[in-house]
N, C-alpha and C positions, 0 to 999 in steps of 0.2 A: 425579517432579515433572511436573505437567501443563503443557504448552506450549500456549497459545492463539494461533492464527494468524488474523489479520484480513486478508481479501483486499482487493485494491485495485480501481482503476477497470476497468470492463469485466466484472466478475463479477456485477454487479447485473442484475436483470431484473424486468419487470412482475410484480407479485404475489408477490415473494419473501418477504414477511412473512406471507402468508396462513396458514401452519401455526401461527403464534405469536400471531396477533392477538387471540385469545380468552383468552390468559393473563391473570391478574389485573393490572389497571392498564395493560395493553398498549395497548388501543384509545385510551384517553385520552391516553397519552403520545405515541403516534404521531400523533394528531390535532393535537397541539401543535407538532409538528416539520414542517419542509418536506419533502414527499414527494419533492422533486427531488434531495435529497442522496443517497439510496440508501445511507445509512450504517447498517450493521446492528449497533446496540448492544443491541437487545432480546434477540437470541438469546444473546449472551454473558452477559447478566445471568441469563437463565434457566438456562444451563448451570452457572453458579457457585452459584446458589441461596443467595446471601448470603455465600459463602466468598470468600477472596482467591485470585487466581491464583498459580501458582508461577513462571511465566515467560510473557511476552507478546512478540509480534512482529507488526508489521503491514507490509503491502507497499504502498508509495506512500501513497495516501490512507488506507489501512488503519492507518497509524500513529496517526491520530486516534482510531480505535476502541480501539487498544491503550493509548493514554495515558489514555483514559477508564476502561478496565477496570483499569488500574494505579493509578487515583486521582489522576493528575496533573491531569486536567481533569474537570469535571463532564460528565455526558452532554449537557446543554444546550449547554455551551461547545463540545464536540466537534462537535455537529450544526451549530452556528452557523459554526464554522471551516470545516467541510466545504462548506457552502453558499457562504461568502464566497471560499474558496479556488477553488472551481470557477468562480465568476463572474469572478474576477481572471484565472485562466488562460485563460478563454474570450476575454476582452478582449485579452490578450497574443497569443493565437493569431490574432486577427483583424488584427494589424498587418502580417503577412507570411505568405504561404502556406508552411506547414511541415508536416511529418508524421513518421511513424515506420515503421521496418521491422524485423521480427524476422529475425535471422540464425541459422539452425540448421545446425550442423556447420561444417566448414571451419576454417581457421586465420585468426583475426582479428588483423590488424596495426593497432594503435591509431594509429600514425603515418600509415598509409595512410588510415585513416578520417578523421583530421583534415585530411590533404592533400586529401581529396575534399570538404571542406566540411561534414562530418558530425561528430557527437559520440556517444559511448557514453552511452545513457540508462539502461539497465538491464542488469545481469548477473544472470540468474536462476539459472543453473547453468553448469558448464563446457559449452561448445558451444551455449549458448542465450542469446543477447545481443540487445538491442534498440538500434537506432541512431535518432538523430533529427537533423533539419536541414531546410534548404530543399527544397522539392519537386523542384526541378530537379536538385539534387545526389543526391537519392534515386533519381530516374529514371535517372541515369547510373552508379550504383554497382553493382558486382558483386564477388563473391568466388569464386574457383575452388573447386569442391567443396562449396559451401554452398547451402542452399536459403533464398531470400529471400521473405518474405511481408509485404506492406504491411498495416499495421494501420489499422483504420477509426477514426481519432481525428482531433480537430480541429486538433492542432498537435504540435510537438516538445516534449513534456513532459520534465522533468528535464534540460533543456539550457539554454544561454544564451538561447534564444528566450523563456524564461519570466522573464527579468530584470525586466521591468515588473511582473509579477505578484508577484514576490518582494518588491519594494519596497512594494507595496500591502499585501501580507499581513503584512509586518513591522510596519507601523503598527497593524494589528489585534492582533497577538500582544502588542505592548507594553502593551496595556490590560489584559491578564490577569495574575492572580496565581496561578501554578501551585503545587501541592503536590508534595512529593517522592513518588516512586512507592513503592507498598507491596511491589513485587516488581521483579526485574530486567526491564528493557525492552531488547530487542536493537535497536539503532539501524540504520536503513537505510544510512547512509553508510559504515559500516565494521564492523558487527556487534558493536560494543562493548556490553557489558551496563552500563546506566546506571540511576541512580535519582534523580539531581538534576533536580528539576522544571524549573528555569530552563534548564539545558543542553538538556534534551529538547525544551522548547518552542522554544528558539532554533534547534535543528536542523530544525524543521519548515519554517523559512524557507529554509535552505540546501538542503533537499531538493527544492525546486522547480527549481533550476538545476543540481543535481549528480546523478550516477548513483545509482540504487537498487542497492546491492550485496547482493541477497538471497542470493547465494552465500555471502558472508561471514557473514550472519545464520545460515544453516543450519549453517555450520561451527562456530558458537558455541553450538549447542544440545546440547552433550555432557552437560549436567546433566539434560536432559529424559528421562523414562522413557516418556512417551506424548505424542502431539500430537493436537489437534483443530482443524480449520479451521472457523471460523464460517461461517454461511450467507451466500450460497448454496453455497459450498464446491466444491472440486474442483481448481481450478488449482494452489493451493499444495500440496494433498495430493499431486498428481502430482510436484511438484518435490521434496518431502520423500522420497518413495519412491525417487526417482532419486539424490538426493544423500546421504540417510541411510537406506539400506535396512534397517538394524537397528532403526530407531525406529518403533514401532507408531503409525500415524496414521490418522485417519478424518475424513471431512467431516461436519459437522453436518447432520442431516436431521430432518424432522418426526417420524420414528419414534423418534429418540433423545430428543427432548423429551417425547414421549408416554410413553416408558418411565420 
């Protein structure tokens, strides 16, 4: 079973669609979308070539791409949600200086994190966690034996700091009529395999203020026999290799599409 992985924020870069822009219909479709979203639906469609995926999983905003590939959303709906989501999160981030820090190694005590005024925002794999919260709390935080790296982001995503964005996003979500998924979708919150379109759509709202548990998603990929990370690729591929060393995985490249 093929697992399609959709990367999240920070994976995009200028010109990422260049290798695929001359595929049939691609240029017209991309021209109709906002270039600011950076959502890579084009490459996923090319890889499937009209077939249905076996299993999909997105990281953070990548869940929108996954829901489009699984048929819960249309491509246009997913792009619209990505743009509106980003704008709402930017407004929420502007209310108070917040940020995020990656914690690599060490023993993380969640109670100590909360006591420091921070929250767990992402658990990518054992020993690789991202925290978020007020800038002053991040500046004062340390963990013995761990390496801390501040992330170049506008705010503390996937924490309570995004509550205003979640309220705004929920209003937009309520206007949509999702379809049930054509394949299992591994949900960010807990790694559950879901197909109910309404539940999957509702979880997009909760995702703004709750941790992304990509470690649980990876643990739930036992049915997959191979995995492909959609463009620009690389970050999730490295996590799969670490957490699921027996699962063949590759990042989508222009060479794969040309072949």
